[in-house]
LOMIFI-62681 format. One record per residue (C-alpha): residue number from 1; residue in one letter; chain; x, y, z. Coordinates in Angstrom, 3 decimals. Example, Ala and Ser with C-alpha at 12.3 -4.5 7.8 and 13.67 -1.06 7.14 Angstrom:
BEGIN
REC   k r c       c1       c2       c3
REC   1 a A   12.300   -4.500    7.800
REC   2 s A   13.670   -1.060    7.140
END
This chain:
BEGIN
REC   k r c       c1       c2       c3
REC   1 m A  133.952  122.878  104.860
REC   2 t A  135.157  125.651  107.160
REC   3 a A  138.099  125.581  109.550
REC   4 d A  135.800  125.248  112.577
REC   5 e A  134.015  122.262  111.035
REC   6 y A  137.346  120.633  110.262
REC   7 l A  138.607  121.085  113.828
REC   8 a A  135.309  119.702  115.138
REC   9 g A  135.994  116.418  113.338
REC  10 a A  134.117  116.749  110.043
REC  11 n A  135.574  115.039  106.961
REC  12 m A  134.839  115.593  103.293
REC  13 t A  136.354  113.907  100.251
REC  14 a A  137.725  116.281   97.643
REC  15 p A  135.707  116.153   94.376
REC  16 k A  137.316  114.859   91.201
REC  17 y A  137.010  116.511   87.797
REC  18 p A  138.122  115.554   84.272
REC  19 v A  141.370  116.970   82.972
REC  20 d A  139.715  118.304   79.802
REC  21 p A  138.018  121.616   80.752
REC  22 s A  135.433  121.230   77.973
REC  23 k A  134.115  118.056   79.580
REC  24 r A  133.847  119.246   83.170
REC  25 p A  130.276  120.655   83.062
REC  26 s A  128.901  117.539   81.338
REC  27 r A  130.079  114.970   83.878
REC  28 p A  129.462  114.725   87.618
REC  29 p A  132.473  114.815   89.962
REC  30 g A  134.131  111.459   90.458
REC  31 s A  133.057  109.940   87.129
REC  32 s A  135.789  108.500   85.013
REC  33 g A  134.316  109.803   81.787
REC  34 t A  135.958  107.198   79.591
REC  35 a A  134.832  103.765   78.673
REC  36 a A  136.972  100.776   79.499
REC  37 p A  139.179   99.808   76.564
REC  38 a A  137.983   96.820   74.597
REC  39 t A  140.231   93.792   74.799
REC  40 a A  141.112   91.786   71.730
REC  41 s A  139.332   88.454   71.628
REC  42 t A  141.359   85.310   71.112
REC  43 s A  140.884   83.445   67.863
REC  44 s A  139.130   80.099   67.870
REC  45 p A  141.250   77.020   67.314
REC  46 a A  138.711   75.790   64.746
REC  47 a A  139.971   75.326   61.182
REC  48 v A  139.439   78.142   58.718
REC  49 g A  140.322   76.361   55.511
REC  50 s A  139.351   72.916   54.282
REC  51 s A  142.921   71.648   53.934
REC  52 s A  144.038   72.243   57.501
REC  53 s A  146.007   69.594   59.306
REC  54 p A  147.402   69.292   62.842
REC  55 a A  150.909   70.630   63.408
REC  56 p A  153.376   69.795   66.152
REC  57 a A  153.767   72.139   69.126
REC  58 s A  155.857   75.163   68.287
REC  59 s A  158.956   75.897   70.285
REC  60 p A  159.015   79.023   72.483
REC  61 s A  160.205   82.278   70.940
REC  62 p A  163.817   83.101   71.734
REC  63 a A  163.025   86.774   72.302
REC  64 g A  162.575   87.978   75.891
REC  65 g A  161.662   86.069   79.049
REC  66 n A  163.599   84.184   81.700
REC  67 s A  164.563   80.539   81.835
REC  68 g A  162.262   78.247   83.781
REC  69 d A  158.913   76.591   83.426
REC  70 r A  156.923   77.789   80.458
REC  71 l A  153.521   76.729   79.203
REC  72 v A  153.164   76.253   75.472
REC  73 s A  149.777   75.525   73.922
REC  74 k A  149.558   73.117   71.026
REC  75 t A  147.384   74.808   68.419
REC  76 t A  146.073   73.843   65.010
REC  77 s A  147.598   75.359   61.900
REC  78 m A  145.148   77.102   59.589
REC  79 s A  145.091   77.568   55.845
REC  80 l A  143.832   80.933   54.678
REC  81 h A  143.977   80.197   50.918
REC  82 s A  141.399   77.465   50.515
REC  83 s A  139.179   77.639   47.432
REC  84 s A  136.290   75.634   48.890
REC  85 p A  134.202   76.919   51.792
REC  86 s A  135.045   75.448   55.146
REC  87 p A  132.461   73.237   56.824
REC  88 q A  130.614   74.713   59.746
REC  89 p A  131.581   73.064   63.042
REC  90 e A  128.869   71.321   64.985
REC  91 e A  127.682   72.945   68.166
REC  92 s A  129.599   71.266   70.928
REC  93 e A  131.883   72.107   73.777
REC  94 p A  134.983   73.980   72.598
REC  95 a A  138.059   71.804   72.373
REC  96 k A  140.576   72.495   75.080
REC  97 a A  144.111   73.244   73.969
REC  98 e A  146.622   70.652   75.029
REC  99 v A  149.153   72.201   77.380
REC 100 i A  152.639   70.868   77.864
REC 101 a A  155.340   72.081   80.217
REC 102 v A  158.708   73.107   78.871
REC 103 k A  161.503   73.130   81.399
REC 104 d A  164.955   74.610   81.410
REC 105 v A  164.603   76.493   78.141
REC 106 k A  167.296   79.044   77.462
REC 107 y A  166.168   82.357   75.979
REC 108 k A  168.214   84.780   74.019
REC 109 f A  168.160   88.448   75.006
REC 110 t A  167.465   90.641   71.985
REC 111 g A  168.175   93.992   73.646
REC 112 v A  164.735   95.444   72.815
REC 113 r A  162.316   96.057   75.650
REC 114 q A  158.761   95.310   74.638
REC 115 s A  156.234   97.923   75.707
REC 116 s A  152.590   98.538   74.940
REC 117 y A  153.412  102.266   74.664
REC 118 r A  156.158  101.749   72.111
REC 119 y A  154.304  103.241   69.149
REC 120 i A  152.471  106.028   71.003
REC 121 s A  153.601  109.566   70.260
REC 122 g A  152.331  112.932   71.397
REC 123 k A  151.102  115.711   69.177
REC 124 p A  152.269  119.213   70.158
REC 125 l A  149.683  121.952   70.281
REC 126 h A  149.815  124.990   68.060
REC 127 p A  152.403  127.595   69.141
REC 128 s A  149.605  130.077   69.737
REC 129 t A  148.570  128.025   72.789
REC 130 n A  152.025  128.365   74.417
REC 131 y A  153.366  130.988   76.791
REC 132 d A  156.525  132.236   75.082
REC 133 h A  159.251  134.788   75.725
REC 134 l A  159.316  134.351   79.506
REC 135 k A  162.290  136.352   80.739
REC 136 d A  164.100  136.515   84.090
REC 137 l A  162.774  133.189   85.372
REC 138 s A  164.443  132.044   88.573
REC 139 l A  166.424  128.814   88.279
REC 140 k A  167.497  128.774   91.939
REC 141 m A  164.322  127.393   93.496
REC 142 t A  164.695  124.615   96.051
REC 143 g A  163.923  121.019   95.147
REC 144 e A  160.816  121.066   97.367
REC 145 c A  159.217  123.859   95.301
REC 146 d A  157.252  123.076   92.126
REC 147 a A  158.506  126.339   90.528
REC 148 l A  155.090  126.739   88.862
REC 149 a A  151.625  127.273   90.320
REC 150 v A  148.401  127.254   88.327
REC 151 s A  144.801  128.102   89.126
REC 152 s A  141.759  128.288   86.872
REC 153 e A  142.577  131.955   86.128
REC 154 f A  146.327  132.558   86.543
REC 155 l A  149.839  131.167   86.166
REC 156 a A  152.494  132.035   88.751
REC 157 v A  156.245  131.745   88.055
REC 158 p A  159.279  132.768   90.160
REC 159 l A  161.373  135.650   88.850
REC 160 n A  165.092  136.125   89.327
REC 161 k A  164.781  139.653   90.678
REC 162 p A  165.409  141.248   94.071
REC 163 g A  162.623  141.163   96.609
REC 164 g A  161.377  137.638   95.945
REC 165 q A  159.099  138.376   92.999
REC 166 i A  156.369  136.075   91.667
REC 167 g A  155.258  136.837   88.117
REC 168 i A  151.529  136.549   87.404
REC 169 i A  150.163  135.611   83.951
REC 170 p A  146.438  135.378   83.158
REC 171 i A  145.559  131.977   81.713
REC 172 k A  143.854  133.531   78.696
REC 173 n A  146.944  135.578   77.717
REC 174 m A  148.696  132.946   75.586
REC 175 g A  151.488  133.578   73.114
REC 176 r A  154.365  136.024   73.493
REC 177 q A  154.587  137.539   76.982
REC 178 p A  155.729  141.089   77.798
REC 179 a A  159.376  141.686   78.631
REC 180 k A  158.412  142.643   82.201
REC 181 l A  155.789  140.509   83.941
REC 182 p A  153.753  142.215   86.674
REC 183 a A  154.767  140.602   89.950
REC 184 l A  153.967  140.113   93.629
REC 185 v A  156.962  141.605   95.446
REC 186 n A  157.929  139.913   98.705
REC 187 t A  160.501  141.325  101.097
REC 188 g A  162.468  138.081  101.379
REC 189 e A  163.415  135.335   98.951
REC 190 v A  160.506  133.092   97.969
REC 191 l A  161.036  129.383   98.693
REC 192 d A  157.590  128.043   97.776
REC 193 f A  154.204  129.300   96.584
REC 194 v A  150.807  127.773   95.878
REC 195 f A  147.273  128.808   94.846
REC 196 n A  144.221  128.328   97.039
REC 197 p A  142.046  125.548   95.500
REC 198 f A  138.917  127.339   96.767
REC 199 d A  139.937  130.796   95.500
REC 200 p A  141.759  131.022   92.125
REC 201 r A  142.938  134.565   92.908
REC 202 m A  144.603  133.786   96.260
REC 203 v A  148.259  132.693   96.372
REC 204 a A  150.417  131.997   99.440
REC 205 a A  154.215  132.423   99.436
REC 206 a A  156.751  130.960  101.884
REC 207 c A  159.738  133.241  102.424
REC 208 d A  163.173  132.880  103.959
REC 209 d A  162.499  135.720  106.444
REC 210 s A  160.197  133.337  108.441
REC 211 y A  156.991  134.975  107.157
REC 212 i A  154.158  133.623  105.027
REC 213 r A  152.572  136.175  102.735
REC 214 v A  149.088  135.631  101.322
REC 215 w A  148.178  137.656   98.235
REC 216 k A  144.857  138.429   96.556
REC 217 i A  145.224  139.051   92.826
REC 218 p A  142.681  141.577   91.532
REC 219 e A  140.117  140.409   89.030
REC 220 g A  141.596  140.550   85.553
REC 221 g A  145.183  140.251   86.814
REC 222 l A  147.979  142.638   87.705
REC 223 t A  148.909  145.669   85.629
REC 224 e A  152.076  146.498   87.609
REC 225 d A  154.167  145.255   90.514
REC 226 t A  152.438  145.294   93.879
REC 227 t A  153.530  145.092   97.530
REC 228 e A  150.035  145.164   99.063
REC 229 v A  149.831  141.919  101.032
REC 230 f A  146.406  140.525  101.870
REC 231 l A  147.665  138.646  104.951
REC 232 k A  151.045  138.258  106.650
REC 233 l A  151.440  135.246  108.924
REC 234 s A  154.148  135.142  111.601
REC 235 g A  154.880  132.303  114.008
REC 236 h A  157.829  130.412  112.591
REC 237 r A  161.278  131.252  113.948
REC 238 h A  163.216  130.352  110.816
REC 239 r A  162.788  130.194  107.044
REC 240 v A  159.528  128.641  105.797
REC 241 n A  160.320  126.041  103.151
REC 242 l A  156.866  124.630  102.269
REC 243 v A  153.258  125.832  102.081
REC 244 r A  150.159  123.864  101.077
REC 245 f A  146.424  124.509  101.271
REC 246 h A  144.151  121.955  102.887
REC 247 p A  142.356  119.920  100.182
REC 248 t A  138.861  119.944  101.738
REC 249 a A  138.740  122.654  104.438
REC 250 r A  138.367  126.179  103.123
REC 251 n A  141.016  128.774  104.069
REC 252 i A  143.297  126.415  106.004
REC 253 l A  146.985  126.795  105.121
REC 254 v A  149.736  124.363  106.179
REC 255 s A  153.399  125.350  106.419
REC 256 s A  156.687  123.822  107.547
REC 257 s A  159.921  125.289  108.876
REC 258 t A  163.209  123.968  110.277
REC 259 e A  162.820  126.252  113.342
REC 260 l A  166.598  126.262  113.963
REC 261 s A  166.599  123.080  116.094
REC 262 e A  163.255  121.223  115.886
REC 263 p A  161.243  121.371  112.628
REC 264 t A  157.521  122.039  112.930
REC 265 i A  154.397  121.992  110.762
REC 266 k A  151.772  124.628  111.480
REC 267 y A  148.119  124.982  110.474
REC 268 w A  146.716  128.476  109.903
REC 269 d A  143.156  129.773  109.690
REC 270 l A  143.206  132.473  107.015
REC 271 t A  139.863  133.916  108.123
REC 272 t A  141.448  135.016  111.430
REC 273 g A  145.133  134.948  110.515
REC 274 k A  145.949  132.822  113.565
REC 275 e A  147.759  129.544  114.121
REC 276 i A  145.400  126.672  115.028
REC 277 l A  147.636  123.548  115.109
REC 278 t A  151.328  122.703  115.503
REC 279 l A  152.902  119.313  114.803
REC 280 t A  156.335  118.464  116.219
REC 281 g A  158.551  115.410  116.635
REC 282 f A  160.647  115.682  113.469
REC 283 q A  164.359  114.970  113.728
REC 284 d A  165.359  116.771  110.540
REC 285 q A  164.091  119.081  107.791
REC 286 v A  160.695  118.302  106.279
REC 287 f A  160.961  117.581  102.564
REC 288 s A  157.287  117.120  101.690
REC 289 f A  153.841  116.533  103.163
REC 290 d A  150.353  115.858  101.868
REC 291 h A  146.856  114.982  103.130
REC 292 n A  144.715  111.978  102.330
REC 293 s A  141.544  112.354  100.244
REC 294 d A  139.304  113.552  103.103
REC 295 g A  141.978  115.638  104.849
REC 296 s A  141.910  113.724  108.134
REC 297 l A  145.490  112.411  107.975
REC 298 l A  148.807  114.008  107.037
REC 299 a A  151.826  112.119  105.651
REC 300 v A  155.224  113.763  106.176
REC 301 v A  158.602  112.850  104.650
REC 302 s A  161.732  114.305  106.247
REC 303 k A  165.478  114.313  105.734
REC 304 d A  166.008  111.631  108.410
REC 305 k A  164.525  109.070  105.957
REC 306 m A  161.337  108.619  107.951
REC 307 l A  157.711  108.654  106.817
REC 308 r A  155.329  109.843  109.545
REC 309 i A  151.537  109.799  109.432
REC 310 f A  149.632  112.122  111.768
REC 311 d A  146.052  112.431  112.920
REC 312 t A  146.250  116.192  112.710
REC 313 r A  143.246  117.171  114.833
REC 314 a A  144.337  114.868  117.659
REC 315 k A  147.983  115.976  117.212
REC 316 k A  148.838  112.283  117.340
REC 317 l A  151.523  110.384  115.472
REC 318 i A  149.854  107.131  114.401
REC 319 r A  152.494  105.515  112.182
REC 320 v A  156.223  105.762  111.485
REC 321 r A  158.139  103.972  108.768
REC 322 a A  161.807  104.125  107.821
REC 323 f A  162.905  103.900  104.193
END
């Protein structure tokens, strides 16, 4: 979907793909790709051995739970060591377990939190699949920045060097990295950066000099530092703290800035390099924003502890919630 189609009112849901790259060509977008886990069936209360006899209702386990009403089912004890075969039950309606209510039962806290993920552990990949020996990484990025951007072809990391440098690593170049990563050199400090979901070689950077710089990485990656900017967007009056690409409309970039007094969010058409939308009405700095699945609405969280939802094309605030 192009920028003109988006402004005209068209909507399109972003496609979904599996996380495993080897499975992406074999499944259509939106499919889950995994079967629902099988649930364990409950055992029948019928006797297993020939010498089984009814047993009184067991008391509730002292581990876990809160005091209050509890339902305890009276079951039949089973003998698993019978020498003679057990008789086959006649076909009839299954016997219903007798249920009794237990009130005001005190439980003892054991200090162990039960979890279905308790015995699950991860397996690390081979070191050859890592990206090692990354030097001069910047540790001063703002909390709004992810500090790592990834496309299908490249990794981008911030570098602690003058000029606001973004190091570029080809995805296929795993293992030990060179001492000096080739970088995109910005004039000002980089506050945020993100790849274009429609173009794996395009990356946008928000800088503290009020400019947004859009870069095009050459095919195969960088061999040395570069200052050749593909597009330089100007329109904000203060530092740009966030940039995001639209999820369904091609070449639409969204940015936010404090603008000295009244923060704004701007939409840019990268095919023309011009501003197409501006959202206002924020009382404090914008911390984060994101679109819904079809890109028609925008949710914004700001420092004034307010969540605002906009109909972007109508420039209309449709919902506000404090938290």
